[in-house]
Backbone bond lengths (Angstrom), bond angles and torsions (degrees), N, CA, C in turn:
res aa  C-N    CA-C-N  psi(-1)  N-CA   C-N-CA  omega(-1)  CA-C   N-CA-C  phi
1 M - - - 1.439 - - 1.526 111.41 -
2 T 1.346 116.34 149.81 1.461 119.39 -174.54 1.528 107.32 -130.42
3 D 1.339 114.77 -177.18 1.451 121.87 175.28 1.547 112.48 -86.72
4 E 1.299 117.09 13.37 1.468 121.15 -178.06 1.577 110.36 -65.22
5 W 1.325 115.48 139.11 1.470 121.40 174.89 1.550 107.68 -88.06
6 R 1.297 115.96 129.90 1.453 121.65 -178.27 1.526 110.54 -140.04
7 G 1.342 115.38 159.09 1.454 117.76 168.88 1.508 109.39 -66.48
8 W 1.343 116.66 155.54 1.450 120.85 -175.56 1.529 113.68 -62.86
9 R 1.334 116.85 -30.48 1.446 118.40 -176.90 1.512 110.64 -65.79
10 V 1.329 119.72 -50.47 1.431 124.42 179.71 1.553 110.05 -64.70
11 A 1.311 116.79 -43.99 1.468 121.08 -178.69 1.521 109.43 -61.12
12 A 1.322 119.63 -46.03 1.452 121.85 -177.16 1.523 110.62 -70.35
13 E 1.333 116.99 -39.87 1.456 120.41 177.17 1.518 112.21 -56.05
14 T 1.324 116.86 -43.78 1.438 121.66 178.83 1.519 111.79 -68.04
15 A 1.345 115.91 -45.01 1.457 120.86 -175.96 1.542 111.27 -67.71
16 L 1.303 118.27 -34.81 1.450 120.10 -176.31 1.533 112.46 -88.40
17 Y 1.321 117.20 -39.85 1.487 119.90 -168.04 1.545 114.15 -122.29
18 G 1.312 117.74 -4.35 1.478 120.23 178.34 1.533 109.40 -71.88
19 G 1.337 116.70 177.32 1.433 121.90 177.60 1.533 110.04 -59.59
20 G 1.357 115.25 124.22 1.466 120.09 -174.46 1.517 115.26 75.70
21 G 1.376 116.72 8.35 1.472 120.64 179.56 1.515 112.80 -67.04
22 F 1.322 115.70 170.19 1.439 124.33 -173.45 1.536 110.85 -56.33
23 Y 1.343 118.00 -46.37 1.427 121.36 -175.03 1.557 114.84 -81.23
24 R 1.294 115.05 1.25 1.478 119.47 172.73 1.519 112.01 -104.37
25 S 1.351 117.24 6.25 1.439 120.48 -179.49 1.506 110.52 -74.07
26 P 1.347 119.91 152.54 1.465 122.32 -175.56 1.492 114.24 -60.82
27 E 1.333 118.95 -35.84 1.484 119.87 -175.45 1.503 112.45 -79.45
28 G 1.344 119.04 -18.28 1.425 121.14 179.20 1.516 113.94 69.34
29 P 1.315 117.62 -173.94 1.480 120.24 -177.49 1.498 113.09 -66.56
30 A 1.339 118.97 -28.99 1.462 120.46 -177.80 1.549 111.87 -61.78
31 G 1.332 114.62 -21.34 1.453 117.67 177.34 1.519 114.91 -78.66
32 H 1.348 115.65 -3.04 1.442 118.27 -174.28 1.544 114.43 -129.87
33 F 1.323 117.78 -26.56 1.480 119.97 178.52 1.499 110.91 -152.50
34 R 1.326 115.02 161.55 1.468 121.52 -175.45 1.524 108.20 -107.34
35 T 1.344 116.34 128.62 1.451 122.57 175.60 1.530 109.31 -114.00
36 S 1.296 115.94 176.30 1.468 119.74 177.83 1.511 111.88 -55.91
37 V 1.329 117.38 -35.31 1.446 122.37 179.40 1.514 113.36 -57.43
38 H 1.354 114.15 -32.47 1.484 119.09 -170.71 1.532 111.36 -95.37
39 T 1.335 119.52 5.05 1.473 120.81 179.19 1.523 111.96 -75.41
40 G 1.353 117.88 -22.71 1.455 121.88 -175.24 1.528 109.03 147.32
41 P 1.349 116.92 -168.01 1.471 120.27 -173.56 1.515 114.74 -80.44
42 L 1.348 118.65 -10.13 1.471 119.46 -171.85 1.525 112.29 -68.17
43 F 1.294 118.26 -37.59 1.493 120.77 -179.36 1.515 108.21 -63.44
44 A 1.326 117.27 -46.67 1.452 119.19 179.76 1.513 112.51 -62.49
45 S 1.337 117.22 -32.90 1.456 119.27 177.22 1.516 112.39 -68.15
46 A 1.347 115.79 -32.86 1.454 118.74 174.40 1.514 112.69 -66.65
47 V 1.338 116.84 -39.31 1.477 121.13 178.78 1.525 107.45 -68.17
48 A 1.342 118.83 -36.33 1.446 120.31 177.60 1.533 110.33 -63.36
49 A 1.301 118.07 -41.36 1.455 121.32 178.33 1.530 110.16 -65.11
50 L 1.318 117.28 -36.67 1.470 119.46 177.36 1.523 111.23 -68.67
51 L 1.340 117.52 -36.47 1.459 120.61 176.25 1.528 112.60 -62.96
52 V 1.356 114.84 -43.55 1.453 119.71 179.23 1.533 110.43 -63.75
53 R 1.354 116.33 -41.21 1.431 119.93 178.05 1.513 112.12 -63.06
54 T 1.347 115.83 -40.52 1.464 120.72 179.98 1.537 109.86 -64.63
55 A 1.337 117.05 -41.68 1.483 119.88 178.17 1.520 111.02 -60.65
56 R 1.347 116.55 -40.28 1.455 119.85 -179.77 1.525 110.93 -66.64
57 E 1.340 115.63 -40.14 1.466 118.65 176.59 1.510 112.28 -62.47
58 L 1.346 116.73 -35.00 1.445 120.29 177.06 1.525 114.23 -79.91
59 G 1.330 114.78 -11.72 1.462 118.96 -177.95 1.479 114.95 64.19
60 T 1.336 116.58 43.36 1.446 122.18 -174.86 1.517 111.91 -132.62
61 G 1.326 116.07 151.31 1.488 121.33 172.99 1.478 112.91 -99.70
62 E 1.357 116.53 -0.34 1.467 121.43 176.22 1.524 109.57 -125.62
63 V 1.296 119.18 126.72 1.429 122.26 -172.37 1.517 112.05 -140.24
64 D 1.301 116.19 146.71 1.495 122.77 178.10 1.531 109.88 -95.64
65 L 1.326 116.76 140.30 1.468 122.27 171.86 1.508 107.32 -127.12
66 V 1.345 114.88 116.91 1.461 122.01 -177.10 1.558 107.99 -114.37
67 D 1.329 115.33 118.58 1.483 122.07 177.81 1.529 107.16 -98.76
68 L 1.322 117.52 107.20 1.463 122.41 -175.59 1.508 110.00 -92.37
69 G 1.314 117.82 117.79 1.460 122.37 -169.69 1.529 110.30 76.19
70 A 1.328 114.28 60.15 1.465 121.58 -166.04 1.525 114.52 -80.07
71 G 1.337 119.67 -5.00 1.426 120.18 -179.83 1.537 110.54 65.12
72 R 1.336 113.53 -116.40 1.496 118.16 175.92 1.530 109.74 -113.38
73 G 1.345 117.87 23.12 1.437 123.33 176.26 1.493 115.57 82.08
74 E 1.379 116.64 16.42 1.459 119.02 -175.63 1.522 113.34 -61.37
75 L 1.305 117.05 -40.78 1.493 119.37 -177.94 1.541 110.79 -66.23
76 L 1.327 117.65 -45.64 1.441 119.53 -178.54 1.522 112.50 -63.35
77 I 1.352 115.38 -40.08 1.441 119.56 175.51 1.517 111.28 -57.46
78 G 1.340 116.48 -45.65 1.443 121.02 179.53 1.517 113.02 -65.62
79 V 1.332 118.73 -40.23 1.440 123.48 -177.51 1.530 109.10 -65.30
80 L 1.344 116.35 -47.21 1.458 120.13 -178.99 1.536 110.37 -61.01
81 A 1.333 117.27 -36.69 1.455 121.05 178.75 1.541 111.42 -69.25
82 A 1.352 116.01 -32.27 1.476 121.01 -174.81 1.525 113.59 -86.29
83 L 1.306 119.35 -11.34 1.466 122.38 -173.85 1.495 113.73 -58.72
84 P 1.357 119.68 -44.10 1.505 116.75 179.71 1.507 112.37 -57.09
85 A 1.359 117.28 -41.75 1.489 119.59 -177.64 1.529 110.23 -74.16
86 A 1.338 118.54 -18.02 1.436 121.40 -179.80 1.527 111.99 -85.51
87 G 1.321 116.71 4.78 1.477 119.72 178.83 1.471 113.11 78.92
88 A 1.357 118.27 32.85 1.439 121.84 -175.00 1.560 111.17 -71.59
89 G 1.355 117.14 -24.43 1.433 121.25 -179.39 1.502 112.87 53.53
90 D 1.342 117.62 -121.16 1.447 121.25 -178.79 1.528 112.05 -94.66
91 L 1.316 118.09 21.33 1.487 120.92 -176.82 1.525 108.94 -66.49
92 T 1.311 115.86 130.87 1.484 122.80 175.16 1.530 107.42 -96.73
93 V 1.317 115.28 126.61 1.443 120.65 -175.19 1.552 109.19 -118.15
94 R 1.305 117.17 124.92 1.451 122.78 171.68 1.512 107.32 -99.65
95 A 1.317 116.29 114.15 1.472 122.34 -172.21 1.519 109.92 -102.95
96 Y 1.333 117.32 130.63 1.446 122.78 179.53 1.534 109.19 -126.38
97 A 1.324 115.98 127.36 1.473 122.26 174.73 1.523 106.63 -102.29
98 V 1.330 118.63 122.12 1.449 122.51 180.00 1.540 108.12 -108.06
99 E 1.320 116.96 113.49 1.447 122.82 -175.10 1.500 111.14 -159.59
100 L 1.320 118.16 142.29 1.465 121.24 179.45 1.511 113.04 -75.72
101 A 1.313 117.43 -31.07 1.464 119.74 179.55 1.551 109.04 -69.72
102 G 1.329 116.21 161.83 1.469 120.68 -179.24 1.514 114.15 -68.44
103 R 1.297 115.88 159.77 1.483 122.80 179.44 1.521 109.27 -62.53
104 P 1.329 116.58 129.63 1.486 117.55 177.75 1.505 111.58 -69.11
105 P 1.329 118.61 146.34 1.442 120.70 178.48 1.509 110.71 -66.84
106 G 1.313 116.72 143.44 1.460 122.13 177.26 1.523 116.06 76.41
107 L 1.318 116.68 10.20 1.468 119.40 179.03 1.532 110.14 -67.75
108 D 1.343 115.35 143.25 1.447 123.52 177.60 1.517 109.69 -43.51
109 P 1.349 117.53 122.53 1.492 118.89 -178.04 1.491 114.60 -65.60
110 R 1.334 119.24 -12.80 1.453 120.74 176.57 1.512 111.54 -71.65
111 I 1.338 118.21 -15.18 1.441 122.32 -177.24 1.527 110.71 -93.75
112 E 1.333 115.76 120.78 1.471 119.58 176.33 1.546 108.81 -88.45
113 W 1.331 116.28 130.73 1.453 122.59 -176.76 1.506 108.75 -98.98
114 R 1.327 117.11 127.94 1.463 122.27 -174.64 1.544 110.95 -139.03
115 A 1.326 115.98 156.73 1.472 120.57 175.76 1.510 111.01 -90.91
116 A 1.325 118.75 -12.88 1.452 122.55 -179.52 1.514 109.21 -148.31
117 P 1.309 119.37 150.62 1.467 119.68 -177.86 1.534 111.11 -66.56
118 P 1.335 116.84 141.66 1.457 120.55 178.43 1.522 111.65 -65.88
119 P 1.311 120.25 142.17 1.457 119.84 177.61 1.537 111.93 -79.73
120 G 1.326 115.98 152.90 1.443 122.11 170.87 1.525 113.43 75.28
121 T 1.357 118.70 26.94 1.459 120.01 -178.82 1.532 109.87 -76.70
122 R 1.314 115.64 155.85 1.460 123.24 177.07 1.535 106.12 -126.19
123 G 1.298 117.67 109.66 1.469 119.93 179.95 1.516 112.08 153.40
124 L 1.327 115.00 -128.13 1.479 120.52 -174.75 1.502 111.50 -121.41
125 L 1.306 116.53 125.84 1.450 123.17 171.77 1.530 106.83 -107.13
126 F 1.335 118.38 122.84 1.420 123.19 -172.90 1.507 110.36 -125.90
127 A 1.345 116.53 122.60 1.467 122.86 -177.56 1.520 108.77 -121.47
128 N 1.304 117.35 96.01 1.431 121.65 -179.08 1.534 110.06 -95.11
129 E 1.342 115.96 117.55 1.487 122.69 -179.03 1.531 109.79 49.18
130 W 1.303 115.16 49.72 1.479 122.02 174.82 1.530 111.15 -103.55
131 L 1.322 117.36 -45.54 1.457 119.87 -176.52 1.513 113.07 -63.48
132 D 1.339 119.13 -32.09 1.444 120.23 179.89 1.505 113.73 -67.36
133 N 1.342 115.11 -14.04 1.493 118.53 176.75 1.503 111.93 -105.18
134 V 1.358 118.84 9.70 1.437 120.97 170.15 1.548 105.67 -82.18
135 P 1.334 118.41 112.16 1.487 121.04 -172.45 1.534 111.79 -61.60
136 T 1.298 112.28 146.47 1.497 121.31 178.06 1.531 109.60 -131.74
137 E 1.307 114.52 160.43 1.444 120.41 166.96 1.557 108.59 -73.00
138 V 1.281 116.04 153.52 1.484 121.24 173.19 1.546 108.25 -114.73
139 A 1.320 115.20 133.68 1.473 121.08 177.49 1.503 110.42 -112.44
140 E 1.317 116.12 148.19 1.468 121.62 173.98 1.552 107.07 -135.86
141 T 1.339 116.20 142.63 1.433 120.63 177.53 1.488 110.00 -89.84
142 D 1.353 116.13 125.95 1.485 118.44 -177.98 1.516 111.43 -80.81
143 A 1.352 116.21 -176.49 1.430 122.03 -176.61 1.517 113.18 -63.02
144 D 1.310 117.72 -23.65 1.468 121.96 -179.96 1.526 112.19 -93.70
145 G 1.333 116.91 6.88 1.434 120.03 177.03 1.541 112.65 84.70
146 V 1.286 119.82 11.94 1.481 123.43 179.92 1.500 108.53 -93.24
147 E 1.345 116.95 130.42 1.460 121.46 177.83 1.546 108.07 -83.47
148 R 1.311 114.96 123.09 1.493 120.92 -177.67 1.520 110.39 -123.33
149 Y 1.340 113.70 151.39 1.454 118.21 173.97 1.534 109.01 -67.72
150 V 1.309 115.05 144.64 1.462 120.58 174.52 1.489 107.91 -95.81
151 L 1.344 115.73 127.51 1.464 122.72 176.77 1.543 109.32 -99.61
152 V 1.327 115.56 145.09 1.449 118.89 -178.32 1.527 109.63 -127.47
153 R 1.332 116.41 146.04 1.444 120.97 176.63 1.519 106.74 -93.94
154 T 1.331 116.61 122.60 1.444 121.74 -171.57 1.547 112.65 -64.51
155 A 1.273 118.77 -28.70 1.446 121.32 -175.69 1.489 113.12 -67.81
156 D 1.370 118.77 -38.57 1.452 120.78 -172.51 1.508 114.67 -137.54
157 G 1.334 119.14 0.52 1.458 121.32 179.79 1.498 116.50 78.76
158 A 1.340 117.09 8.45 1.483 120.49 175.31 1.511 108.34 -63.14
159 E 1.353 116.25 148.43 1.481 121.11 -176.43 1.515 110.78 -125.31
160 R 1.349 113.79 155.85 1.461 121.02 168.41 1.547 106.72 -151.97
161 L 1.319 114.49 163.29 1.473 119.17 -179.34 1.517 110.54 -85.06
162 G 1.335 115.15 142.46 1.459 121.51 178.47 1.502 111.95 -112.26
163 A 1.321 115.43 -140.43 1.489 122.55 -173.81 1.523 109.27 -73.57
164 P 1.366 116.35 159.19 1.465 119.85 175.23 1.524 109.67 -63.49
165 V 1.348 113.46 149.22 1.441 121.46 176.04 1.542 109.52 -75.67
166 T 1.290 117.88 128.54 1.468 122.54 -176.76 1.526 110.71 -136.50
167 G 1.307 116.63 175.55 1.458 123.31 171.37 1.541 112.91 64.25
168 A 1.347 114.41 -140.44 1.466 119.49 -175.32 1.522 113.19 -64.37
169 D 1.311 117.28 -30.57 1.468 121.60 176.86 1.519 109.98 -64.97
170 A 1.313 115.90 -45.36 1.491 120.97 178.72 1.506 110.64 -61.52
171 E 1.341 115.66 -41.11 1.470 120.06 179.93 1.539 109.50 -64.63
172 W 1.310 115.87 -41.58 1.473 118.30 178.92 1.525 111.68 -61.17
173 L 1.316 115.76 -44.25 1.475 119.08 178.55 1.529 111.96 -61.03
174 R 1.291 117.00 -41.54 1.484 120.50 -179.40 1.545 109.33 -63.93
175 R 1.330 116.93 -39.32 1.447 118.13 -177.07 1.529 113.02 -79.23
176 W 1.357 115.62 -40.12 1.460 117.82 -168.07 1.528 114.58 -113.21
177 W 1.314 120.41 -22.48 1.471 119.02 -175.05 1.534 107.88 -149.11
178 P 1.344 118.07 72.68 1.446 121.04 177.54 1.522 111.10 -58.68
179 S 1.346 116.20 149.04 1.458 121.66 -177.06 1.520 111.20 -63.33
180 A 1.338 114.39 140.55 1.466 121.10 173.31 1.517 112.24 -87.21
181 G 1.351 117.61 5.96 1.461 120.76 179.70 1.524 110.19 107.29
182 P 1.357 116.56 176.93 1.466 120.89 -178.93 1.531 112.77 -50.00
183 G 1.312 115.49 131.13 1.466 120.61 -177.42 1.509 114.40 89.89
184 G 1.352 116.56 -13.05 1.433 119.05 177.40 1.520 113.28 -72.20
185 R 1.323 116.39 147.56 1.458 122.29 -176.06 1.522 110.22 -128.08
186 A 1.306 115.56 154.96 1.444 121.19 177.81 1.546 110.31 -151.35
187 E 1.310 116.65 145.95 1.432 121.49 169.46 1.526 109.12 -92.07
188 I 1.308 116.45 123.64 1.466 119.64 -175.45 1.518 109.00 -82.14
189 G 1.326 115.19 102.42 1.486 120.05 -168.51 1.493 116.99 -80.96
190 R 1.309 119.30 10.61 1.486 122.04 -177.81 1.539 113.57 -53.55
191 P 1.339 119.41 -43.11 1.482 118.05 177.89 1.529 113.04 -61.21
192 R 1.322 116.92 -32.15 1.448 120.75 179.74 1.551 110.16 -71.43
193 D 1.306 116.82 -39.81 1.446 120.82 175.17 1.523 110.21 -57.57
194 E 1.338 115.55 -46.89 1.476 120.32 -177.63 1.514 108.84 -67.72
195 A 1.317 119.48 -40.13 1.471 121.08 -179.21 1.505 110.84 -65.89
196 W 1.313 117.79 -39.74 1.469 121.44 179.21 1.522 109.62 -67.12
197 A 1.316 117.97 -46.28 1.457 120.46 179.46 1.542 110.93 -58.76
198 A 1.353 115.98 -40.78 1.454 118.33 179.23 1.509 111.41 -67.59
199 A 1.314 117.94 -36.26 1.493 119.79 178.30 1.521 109.94 -66.01
200 V 1.338 116.63 -45.27 1.462 119.31 179.84 1.512 111.44 -61.35
201 S 1.339 116.43 -33.67 1.454 121.07 -178.13 1.514 112.65 -67.64
202 T 1.344 117.46 -18.84 1.481 118.73 178.43 1.501 112.65 -75.95
203 L 1.350 116.69 -14.63 1.473 119.67 177.33 1.514 109.03 -82.25
204 A 1.319 115.54 129.55 1.482 119.57 167.98 1.484 110.33 -79.25
205 A 1.333 117.28 -38.55 1.471 122.21 177.34 1.533 107.59 -161.72
206 G 1.323 115.31 145.48 1.440 119.81 177.93 1.498 113.30 134.92
207 L 1.341 117.24 -146.68 1.425 122.68 -173.68 1.511 109.95 -132.31
208 A 1.340 116.73 131.98 1.484 122.19 172.55 1.500 107.71 -110.21
209 V 1.317 117.98 134.56 1.470 122.84 -177.30 1.517 108.69 -130.29
210 A 1.318 116.63 128.34 1.479 121.86 172.66 1.510 108.09 -116.06
211 V 1.325 116.26 124.49 1.456 122.77 179.72 1.535 108.45 -113.37
212 D 1.361 116.67 124.42 1.446 117.32 -177.04 1.493 113.19 -166.39
213 Y 1.352 116.09 165.72 1.451 123.40 166.52 1.540 105.19 -55.15
214 A 1.317 117.87 134.88 1.467 117.03 -175.57 1.499 112.64 -148.72
215 H 1.339 114.78 159.98 1.452 122.19 168.84 1.510 108.99 -148.58
216 R 1.357 116.80 163.55 1.435 121.93 -177.66 1.540 109.61 -119.33
217 R 1.339 116.15 166.99 1.404 122.47 -170.95 1.535 112.99 -56.51
218 E 1.335 115.79 -37.79 1.465 118.81 -177.16 1.530 112.95 -73.67
219 A 1.312 118.03 -8.39 1.455 120.22 -178.57 1.544 112.02 -142.98
220 R 1.341 116.11 46.95 1.480 119.26 178.16 1.510 109.32 -71.03
221 P 1.315 119.52 141.45 1.455 123.11 175.46 1.538 109.33 -66.79
222 P 1.310 120.57 126.09 1.462 120.56 -172.78 1.511 115.76 -66.76
223 F 1.342 116.99 -18.84 1.460 117.85 -177.33 1.569 110.73 -117.73
224 G 1.325 117.16 18.31 1.458 121.23 -179.34 1.513 113.73 73.87
225 T 1.327 116.01 -175.80 1.437 120.36 -173.18 1.541 113.63 -136.73
226 L 1.310 117.20 5.70 1.465 120.75 -176.06 1.531 110.45 -57.10
227 T 1.349 114.99 129.68 1.472 119.92 178.67 1.501 109.70 -154.08
228 G 1.311 116.29 176.45 1.466 122.32 179.72 1.520 110.89 -124.75
229 F 1.333 116.47 157.97 1.477 121.83 172.83 1.508 108.48 -137.21
230 R 1.330 113.57 137.25 1.454 121.20 176.00 1.523 109.75 -144.76
231 A 1.334 117.04 128.53 1.478 120.62 175.09 1.525 112.47 51.64
232 G 1.337 116.70 41.92 1.448 120.03 176.19 1.503 115.73 81.32
233 R 1.331 119.13 3.61 1.442 122.14 179.55 1.507 112.42 -121.57
234 E 1.315 115.81 145.58 1.463 121.13 173.72 1.510 108.00 -75.20
235 V 1.323 117.32 132.42 1.441 122.56 -177.10 1.519 109.19 -133.72
236 R 1.298 116.76 166.06 1.469 122.89 172.78 1.505 109.47 -59.48
237 P 1.347 118.49 133.91 1.472 120.75 -179.02 1.519 111.89 -72.16
238 V 1.299 116.67 112.28 1.495 122.12 177.06 1.559 106.23 -126.35
239 P 1.309 117.67 122.82 1.470 120.21 -175.98 1.522 112.69 -82.40
240 D 1.327 116.59 58.40 1.459 120.49 -177.80 1.526 113.01 -107.43
241 G 1.358 117.13 6.26 1.429 120.72 178.83 1.519 115.24 85.84
242 R 1.324 117.61 1.90 1.438 120.36 -174.97 1.512 114.53 -105.38
243 C 1.383 116.16 -4.20 1.456 118.63 178.01 1.527 109.18 -142.94
244 D 1.318 116.20 159.87 1.450 120.63 172.93 1.537 108.56 -70.09
245 L 1.329 116.76 148.54 1.428 124.33 176.25 1.546 106.83 -123.49
246 T 1.301 117.81 119.40 1.424 120.34 -171.55 1.541 110.28 -144.99
247 S 1.312 115.95 153.31 1.470 121.37 173.57 1.523 107.96 -149.77
248 H 1.313 116.97 149.94 1.450 121.75 -178.53 1.530 110.19 -61.84
249 V 1.315 114.33 158.76 1.454 120.56 -171.24 1.541 112.76 -104.86
250 A 1.331 117.81 132.39 1.470 120.78 171.10 1.500 107.37 -75.33
251 L 1.342 116.63 80.91 1.445 121.56 -169.23 1.517 113.49 -67.51
252 D 1.346 116.49 -25.30 1.462 118.39 177.63 1.511 111.10 -69.20
253 A 1.364 116.42 -34.20 1.484 118.27 174.84 1.499 112.15 -67.34
254 C 1.325 116.28 -41.89 1.477 119.79 175.52 1.512 111.94 -61.57
255 A 1.319 115.05 -38.55 1.474 119.93 178.33 1.536 112.60 -60.21
256 A 1.334 115.10 -42.35 1.462 119.73 178.53 1.516 110.78 -63.22
257 A 1.328 117.85 -42.90 1.470 122.51 179.81 1.516 109.93 -65.77
258 G 1.332 116.75 -44.67 1.464 120.40 -179.32 1.559 111.61 -66.00
259 G 1.319 115.43 -35.63 1.472 119.68 179.05 1.500 111.43 -64.95
260 E 1.341 114.91 -39.42 1.491 118.76 176.41 1.518 111.54 -65.28
261 A 1.331 116.73 -40.83 1.461 119.83 178.70 1.525 114.34 -65.84
262 A 1.337 114.61 -36.49 1.445 118.68 -177.55 1.513 115.46 -89.61
263 G 1.341 115.19 -20.25 1.455 119.31 -176.57 1.520 111.98 71.61
264 A 1.324 116.71 28.13 1.468 120.82 179.37 1.512 108.17 -147.78
265 P 1.315 118.00 151.90 1.491 119.17 179.86 1.541 113.10 -71.46
266 P 1.308 118.04 139.06 1.457 122.21 177.74 1.533 111.12 -83.48
267 E 1.325 114.88 174.09 1.482 122.00 174.48 1.519 107.77 -135.64
268 I 1.336 117.01 136.67 1.450 121.93 175.19 1.486 109.42 -119.00
269 L 1.342 116.46 125.27 1.451 122.58 179.02 1.568 106.35 -126.14
270 T 1.363 115.41 166.04 1.451 117.74 165.87 1.535 107.41 -83.29
271 Q 1.297 115.96 161.16 1.459 119.59 175.13 1.500 111.89 -59.41
272 R 1.304 115.78 -37.20 1.462 119.09 177.46 1.502 111.39 -58.22
273 E 1.332 116.91 -45.85 1.467 120.65 179.55 1.530 111.40 -66.24
274 A 1.307 115.76 -43.95 1.483 120.50 -176.50 1.519 110.25 -64.88
275 L 1.313 119.09 -43.89 1.445 120.68 -177.13 1.538 110.82 -72.48
276 R 1.306 117.84 -35.61 1.467 118.51 174.10 1.524 112.12 -60.91
277 G 1.330 114.19 -35.04 1.470 118.63 176.81 1.519 112.24 -68.69
278 L 1.314 116.33 -15.40 1.488 121.13 178.82 1.553 109.77 -108.41
279 G 1.342 117.51 16.65 1.427 122.58 171.65 1.527 116.06 88.69
280 I 1.366 117.63 14.93 1.480 120.51 -178.89 1.505 107.10 -113.86
281 D 1.341 116.89 115.15 1.483 119.64 -174.97 1.525 113.79 -128.52
282 G 1.332 119.50 -11.54 1.438 121.83 178.95 1.476 115.65 84.05
283 G 1.362 117.00 6.60 1.484 120.80 -179.71 1.522 111.80 -66.52
284 R 1.319 116.46 141.27 1.482 122.21 179.52 1.526 109.85 -75.21
285 P 1.316 117.44 147.24 1.493 120.26 177.52 1.526 109.88 -70.01
286 P 1.319 118.75 156.17 1.476 120.39 179.21 1.520 110.93 -66.47
287 L 1.338 114.61 142.82 1.459 119.24 -178.06 1.521 112.20 -63.25
288 A 1.308 115.49 -26.22 1.488 117.92 179.52 1.502 112.51 -59.45
289 L 1.314 116.00 -29.52 1.484 121.25 177.37 1.511 112.79 -62.07
290 A 1.343 116.96 -27.23 1.456 121.14 -178.50 1.529 110.60 -65.66
291 S 1.338 117.12 -30.07 1.442 120.99 178.66 1.526 112.34 -86.11
292 S 1.301 117.79 -39.89 1.474 120.36 -175.21 1.554 110.76 -82.49
293 D 1.312 118.01 -31.28 1.449 121.33 -177.49 1.526 109.34 -149.31
294 P 1.363 117.94 79.51 1.451 120.55 -175.16 1.526 113.58 -57.56
295 A 1.364 115.87 -42.86 1.468 118.28 -179.19 1.519 110.93 -65.23
296 G 1.335 115.90 -41.69 1.468 121.82 176.58 1.484 112.89 -61.29
297 Y 1.342 116.99 -37.82 1.422 122.39 178.04 1.527 112.67 -63.58
298 L 1.323 114.65 -43.86 1.458 119.93 178.53 1.517 111.57 -64.82
299 R 1.335 118.03 -37.92 1.458 120.43 176.71 1.541 109.78 -65.93
300 A 1.296 115.78 -44.30 1.464 120.17 -179.41 1.516 110.35 -66.09
301 L 1.339 119.45 -34.91 1.430 121.95 179.18 1.535 111.73 -69.08
302 A 1.343 115.89 -39.96 1.463 120.33 175.29 1.532 110.87 -63.01
303 S 1.336 115.93 -41.11 1.470 118.71 179.18 1.517 111.20 -66.56
304 A 1.337 116.60 -36.49 1.504 119.61 177.45 1.517 110.86 -66.38
305 G 1.329 118.31 -36.67 1.437 121.12 177.32 1.528 111.29 -65.49
306 E 1.337 116.46 -40.48 1.463 120.42 177.64 1.536 110.73 -65.42
307 A 1.367 115.38 -41.62 1.457 120.14 178.81 1.521 110.72 -62.91
308 A 1.344 116.48 -39.43 1.451 120.03 179.33 1.526 112.30 -64.00
309 E 1.333 117.07 -37.03 1.456 120.44 176.84 1.553 110.42 -66.06
310 L 1.304 115.77 -41.95 1.472 120.54 -176.85 1.507 112.95 -68.48
311 T 1.337 117.01 -26.05 1.461 120.52 -174.92 1.551 111.79 -112.25
312 A 1.313 119.52 8.78 1.462 123.06 -173.22 1.518 111.46 -64.86
313 R 1.324 116.53 138.28 1.440 121.95 171.38 1.556 108.99 -72.16
314 G 1.339 115.12 140.04 1.444 118.99 -175.56 1.511 113.30 79.12
315 G 1.338 117.85 2.41 1.453 121.11 179.73 1.515 109.18 -136.91
316 L 1.350 115.48 -135.51 1.449 121.16 -175.29 1.536 112.47 -63.35
317 G 1.301 116.33 -27.93 1.477 118.46 -179.79 1.513 114.81 -66.55
318 D 1.344 116.93 -16.72 1.453 122.03 178.94 1.521 113.18 -88.71
319 F 1.355 118.10 -2.85 1.428 120.79 177.38 1.557 109.16 -58.94
320 G 1.324 114.92 150.04 1.457 119.52 173.75 1.514 111.99 -88.50
321 W 1.348 115.75 140.53 1.476 122.72 171.97 1.523 106.50 -114.61
322 L 1.309 117.05 109.44 1.434 123.43 173.11 1.537 108.48 -92.39
323 M 1.333 116.36 116.38 1.486 121.32 -175.32 1.511 107.23 -115.99
324 Q 1.302 114.67 122.11 1.457 123.11 -177.09 1.533 112.68 -127.98
325 R 1.319 115.97 112.79 1.450 120.55 178.80 1.524 109.68 -87.95
326 R 1.316 116.28 152.89 1.449 122.48 177.14 1.523 110.29 -145.94
327 G 1.321 114.27 142.01 1.462 119.47 178.85 1.512 114.65 70.51
């Protein structure tokens, strides 16, 4: 890393995915922050149920499962383990992990490791906290009301304003994130729209799901959301390769792009709504079970605690689920 001033998109791309970047480190994201995948087996069981439902909708006994931004394959491992309980029966699953980092040693041989999603899949494409790590430019409105790119110094994260925002980026801001006035900031989500549309286009038929921190046009944060995470703590965003760089997703903009790619209307739910639709509600087991089956009661109580974390207001339950069908 150098003292060079860059736009946030290039700086973050290098810091996250370049040689020696954050997402190429041996410990992976699980070493720095907790996602729904890492709460326990319940999230994977919900994805397994969604995969089985998708296969039934397609009327097939063979189905593809693509995990986009797979980390170290934790979600796919959990889904494959949960399939028997999800009523998979004789369902044949082709599992693909899409990740830039190398394949972890000892990974289940049923999982194919790829740098890009395979084309023409039929089944479920699942992207958990992937879009928030697609780097974007950051814009800030100056004292004269002009929206300008924010430049960042890679060595220490210092910022200054650069050239005015023009072209497709300016059009995106006008449509999806109008300025809140001088001092207001926005993450220009156009690369995420394009990335999501491209991912949806790899599906020949089935369901694409993006799960992420999200906001909509009517409630954009006036100063943006760009931040960093390191070793479980939120830190100042510095594009030096030593921390995650993330910002919430304009999921309605991604939905519009994905809908155009798929030729079908998308659906946006909260994680709380989506998981309840898959049978996860966080309800406590009946106390009577503690007398009749103490061990079963403890297992059910642990599962209820995990479900409560996944569906909590103000936490993981507020994540957005963008669901896009194709074919």
